[in-house]
C-alpha positions as CSV (number, residue, x, y, z in Angstrom):
1,X,-9.9,13.7,22.7
2,X,-12.6,16.1,21.4
3,X,-10.0,18.8,20.8
4,X,-7.8,16.4,18.9
5,X,-10.7,15.3,16.7
6,X,-11.5,18.9,15.8
7,X,-7.9,19.5,14.9
8,X,-7.7,16.3,12.8
9,X,-10.9,17.2,11.0
10,X,-9.7,20.7,10.3
11,X,-6.4,19.4,9.1
12,X,-8.2,16.9,6.9
13,X,-10.6,19.5,5.4
14,X,-7.8,22.0,4.6
15,X,-5.2,19.5,3.4
16,X,-4.0,20.1,-0.3
17,X,-4.7,16.6,-1.5
18,X,-4.5,17.6,-5.2
19,X,-1.0,19.1,-4.8
20,X,0.4,16.2,-2.8
21,X,-1.1,13.4,-4.9
22,X,1.5,14.2,-7.6
23,X,4.2,13.1,-5.1
24,X,2.5,9.8,-4.1
25,X,2.5,6.4,-5.8
26,X,-1.3,6.6,-6.0
27,X,-0.8,8.8,-9.0
28,X,-0.1,5.7,-11.1
29,X,-3.4,3.9,-10.7
30,X,-5.3,7.2,-10.9
31,X,-4.2,7.4,-14.6
32,X,-6.5,4.6,-15.5
33,X,-10.3,4.3,-15.8
34,X,-11.0,0.6,-16.0
35,X,-11.1,-1.2,-12.6
36,X,-8.9,-4.1,-13.9
37,X,-6.2,-1.7,-15.0
38,X,-6.5,0.3,-11.8
39,X,-5.9,-2.7,-9.6
40,X,-3.0,-4.1,-11.6
41,X,-1.2,-0.7,-11.8
42,X,-2.0,-0.1,-8.2
43,X,-0.6,-3.5,-7.0
44,X,2.7,-2.9,-8.9
45,X,3.0,0.6,-7.6
46,X,2.3,-0.3,-4.0
47,X,4.7,-3.3,-4.1
48,X,7.6,-1.0,-5.1
49,X,6.6,2.0,-3.0
50,X,9.4,1.9,-0.5
51,X,12.4,4.1,0.0
52,X,12.5,7.6,-1.5
53,X,9.7,8.5,-3.9
54,X,12.1,10.0,-6.5
55,X,13.9,6.6,-6.7
56,X,10.9,4.2,-6.9
57,X,8.8,6.4,-9.2
58,X,11.0,5.9,-12.3
59,X,11.0,2.1,-11.8
60,X,7.2,2.0,-11.6
61,X,7.0,4.3,-14.6
62,X,9.2,1.9,-16.7
63,X,7.1,-1.1,-15.8
64,X,3.8,0.5,-16.6
65,X,5.1,2.1,-19.8
66,X,6.0,-1.5,-21.0
67,X,2.4,-2.5,-20.3
68,X,0.9,0.2,-22.5
69,X,-2.6,1.6,-22.1
70,X,-4.1,-1.5,-20.5
71,X,-1.9,-3.2,-17.9
72,X,-4.6,-5.9,-17.3
73,X,-4.4,-7.0,-21.0
74,X,-0.6,-7.1,-20.9
75,X,-0.5,-9.2,-17.7
76,X,-3.1,-11.6,-19.0
77,X,-0.9,-12.2,-22.2
78,X,2.4,-12.2,-20.3
79,X,5.0,-14.7,-21.3
80,X,8.3,-15.0,-19.5
81,X,10.3,-16.0,-22.5
82,X,8.8,-13.3,-24.7
83,X,9.1,-10.4,-22.2
84,X,12.2,-11.3,-20.2
85,X,14.5,-9.1,-22.3
86,X,12.3,-6.0,-21.7
87,X,12.6,-6.1,-17.9
88,X,16.2,-4.9,-17.7
89,X,16.0,-2.8,-14.5
90,X,16.0,-3.4,-10.8
91,X,15.2,-1.5,-7.6
92,X,17.1,-1.8,-4.3
93,X,16.3,-5.3,-3.0
94,X,14.5,-6.3,-6.1
95,X,16.6,-7.7,-9.0
96,X,15.4,-7.8,-12.6
97,X,14.2,-11.4,-12.1
98,X,12.2,-10.4,-9.0
99,X,10.3,-7.7,-11.0
100,X,9.7,-10.1,-13.8
101,X,8.4,-12.7,-11.3
102,X,6.1,-10.0,-9.8
103,X,4.4,-9.8,-13.2
104,X,4.3,-13.6,-13.6
105,X,2.6,-13.8,-10.2
106,X,0.0,-11.3,-11.3
107,X,-0.5,-13.2,-14.5
108,X,-1.2,-16.4,-12.6
109,X,-3.6,-14.7,-10.1
110,X,-5.6,-13.3,-13.0
111,X,-5.8,-16.6,-14.8
112,X,-7.0,-18.2,-11.6
113,X,-9.5,-15.5,-10.5
114,X,-9.8,-13.0,-13.4
115,X,-9.2,-10.1,-11.0
116,X,-7.1,-9.3,-7.9
117,X,-10.3,-8.4,-6.1
118,X,-11.6,-12.0,-6.6
119,X,-8.2,-13.3,-5.5
120,X,-8.3,-11.3,-2.2
121,X,-12.0,-12.2,-1.6
122,X,-11.0,-15.9,-1.7
123,X,-9.4,-15.3,1.7
124,X,-11.2,-12.4,3.2
125,X,-14.2,-13.1,5.5
126,X,-16.8,-10.5,6.2
127,X,-16.8,-11.7,9.9
128,X,-13.1,-10.8,10.2
129,X,-12.4,-7.7,12.4
130,X,-9.9,-6.5,9.8
131,X,-8.3,-7.4,6.5
132,X,-5.2,-9.1,8.1
133,X,-6.3,-12.6,7.5
134,X,-7.3,-11.8,3.9
135,X,-3.7,-10.4,3.3
136,X,-2.1,-13.5,5.0
137,X,-4.1,-15.9,2.8
138,X,-3.4,-14.0,-0.4
139,X,0.3,-13.9,0.4
140,X,0.4,-17.6,1.1
141,X,-1.1,-18.3,-2.3
142,X,1.3,-15.8,-4.0
143,X,4.3,-17.6,-2.5
144,X,2.9,-21.0,-3.6
145,X,3.1,-20.0,-7.2
146,X,5.8,-21.9,-9.1
147,X,8.6,-19.5,-10.0
148,X,10.6,-22.0,-12.1
149,X,9.9,-20.1,-15.3
150,X,11.8,-17.1,-14.0
151,X,14.5,-18.5,-11.7
152,X,15.0,-21.9,-13.2
153,X,13.8,-23.6,-10.0
154,X,10.9,-23.0,-7.7
155,X,12.6,-20.6,-5.2
156,X,11.7,-17.3,-3.5
157,X,14.9,-15.2,-3.4
158,X,15.1,-12.4,-0.8
159,X,14.1,-9.8,-3.4
160,X,10.9,-11.6,-4.3
161,X,10.0,-12.4,-0.7
162,X,10.5,-8.8,0.3
163,X,7.6,-7.8,-2.0
164,X,5.2,-10.0,-0.1
165,X,5.4,-9.7,3.7
166,X,2.6,-11.1,5.8
167,X,0.7,-10.2,9.0
168,X,1.1,-13.8,10.0
169,X,4.8,-13.1,10.4
170,X,4.3,-9.9,12.3
171,X,5.0,-7.5,9.4
172,X,3.0,-4.2,9.4
173,X,2.5,-4.9,5.6
174,X,2.5,-1.2,4.8
175,X,2.4,-1.6,1.1
176,X,-0.4,-4.2,1.0
177,X,-2.5,-2.0,3.3
178,X,-1.7,0.9,1.1
179,X,-3.0,-1.0,-1.9
180,X,-6.1,-2.0,-0.1
181,X,-6.8,1.6,0.9
182,X,-6.6,2.7,-2.7
183,X,-8.9,-0.1,-3.8
184,X,-11.5,0.1,-1.0
185,X,-11.8,3.7,0.1
186,X,-14.1,5.7,-2.3
187,X,-13.3,9.1,-0.9
188,X,-10.7,11.9,-1.4
189,X,-7.9,10.6,-3.7
190,X,-8.6,6.9,-3.2
191,X,-10.2,4.9,-6.0
192,X,-12.9,2.7,-4.4
193,X,-13.1,0.1,-7.2
194,X,-13.5,-2.8,-4.7
195,X,-17.0,-2.8,-3.3
196,X,-17.2,-6.0,-1.1
197,X,-14.8,-4.9,1.7
198,X,-16.0,-2.1,4.0
199,X,-13.7,0.8,4.8
200,X,-14.0,0.1,8.4
201,X,-12.0,-3.2,8.0
202,X,-8.9,-1.5,6.6
203,X,-5.6,-1.3,8.6
204,X,-3.3,1.7,8.5
205,X,-0.4,1.6,6.1
206,X,2.2,1.9,8.8
207,X,5.5,3.6,7.9
208,X,8.0,5.7,9.9
209,X,6.0,8.9,9.4
210,X,2.7,7.5,10.7
211,X,4.5,5.7,13.5
212,X,6.2,8.9,14.7
213,X,3.1,11.1,14.4
214,X,1.0,8.4,16.1
215,X,3.4,8.3,19.0
216,X,3.2,12.0,19.4
217,X,-0.6,12.0,19.3
218,X,-0.8,9.1,21.8
219,X,-2.3,6.6,19.4
220,X,0.4,4.1,20.4
221,X,3.2,3.7,22.9
222,X,4.8,0.9,21.0
223,X,8.2,1.5,19.5
224,X,8.3,-1.2,16.8
225,X,6.5,-0.6,13.5
226,X,4.9,-4.0,13.3
227,X,1.4,-5.5,12.7
228,X,0.4,-5.1,16.4
229,X,1.3,-1.4,16.2
230,X,-0.6,-1.0,13.0
231,X,-3.7,-2.5,14.6
232,X,-3.3,-0.3,17.7
233,X,-3.1,2.9,15.7
234,X,-6.1,1.8,13.5
235,X,-8.1,1.2,16.7
236,X,-7.2,4.7,17.9
237,X,-8.3,6.2,14.6
238,X,-11.5,4.3,14.7
239,X,-12.5,6.3,17.8
240,X,-12.6,9.4,15.5
241,X,-14.3,7.7,12.5
242,X,-15.6,4.2,13.0
243,X,-16.7,3.9,9.4
244,X,-13.5,5.2,7.8
245,X,-10.6,4.9,10.3
246,X,-8.0,5.6,7.5
247,X,-9.6,8.9,6.7
248,X,-6.6,10.9,8.0
249,X,-3.9,8.5,6.7
250,X,-2.8,10.3,3.5
251,X,-2.7,13.7,5.1
252,X,-0.8,12.5,8.2
253,X,1.7,10.6,6.2
254,X,2.5,13.5,3.9
255,X,2.6,15.8,6.9
256,X,5.6,13.6,8.0
257,X,7.1,13.4,4.5
258,X,6.9,17.2,4.2
259,X,9.6,17.4,6.9
260,X,7.5,19.5,9.3
261,X,7.3,16.5,11.5
262,X,10.8,15.2,11.8
263,X,12.6,12.5,13.8
264,X,14.2,15.2,15.9
265,X,11.7,16.8,18.2
266,X,12.3,20.4,19.1
267,X,11.7,23.9,17.9
268,X,10.1,22.5,14.7
269,X,7.3,20.9,16.7
270,X,5.8,24.4,17.3
271,X,5.0,24.6,13.6
272,X,3.1,21.4,13.7
273,X,-0.7,21.6,13.3
274,X,-1.0,19.2,16.3
275,X,1.4,21.0,18.7
276,X,-0.1,21.1,22.2
277,X,-3.4,19.4,21.1
278,X,-4.7,16.6,23.4
C-alpha cells in the first residue's frame, strides 16, 4: 500500500496536466471567469461528455457559441419559441429537442434557485457521507420540470432521460460526478467555485478507464461500472488522501485514454507506471 501511494503521488506530481486539459471537456468551463458562467458551461459540457472527445467537443462548442460570452445570462433569458430554430444539431442519443430541453431545464433551475450550486444544496446534507443523495434529489427535481414547451407534452424521451441518470437507480453517474469535481475541487485543473461541499464527499467519475485501472490496482473486484463500484473505488482512494480522494482522478483517467492502459492486458502493461506496484 505504501509503495502504491508513493507511485501514485509521483505519477500525480509529474503528470502533464496543462497538456492534457486541452483534450478534456473541463477546457470549456475554464474559459470563463464568473462562477455563474463556469457552472452553466460546466454542466452542459459534463452532460454531453460521453463517447469520443472529438465527437462531443464540436457539439458543446456549438451550444456555448450560441450562448455568447455569458452563458448564465443567455440561460436566464432563454425562450423556447425564440431559440428553437438555433438548436439544429444533435449528438448520439440526444436529439435536437433533448439539447433544447437541457437548456430549458437549466433556465428553470436558475429561476428557482438563481444558481446551480443553490439547486444542488437544496438536496445535499452536510451529514451525508458522500454527494450521492444530493445528486439523486437534484435529478428528481430536474425530471419533475414540465417539458411541454419543448415536446408538446410533459414527457421524458430516452435522449433526455439519458442526460440525467441517478444513484438511486444504481447508475455510476459519471458525468454528474465529473461536474461536481470541477465545481468543488480547488486544486490542479479543477475550478473550485462551490465552497459549501467538501472535497472529501466527492465520488469518483467512473468510466471504463477508471474501472479498468482500479481493477488492476486492486481498488475494486467488481466487474460492473455502477454506483456501488464508484463508491468502493472512492473509499480505496480515500485511504491515500482522506481530504481529497479524487486527487488522482484526472491523471488516472487520461492514463487510460492515452492507450497505455488498454483493455487487452499483455506486453503493454510493462510500460505502465503502475506495473508491478502493490
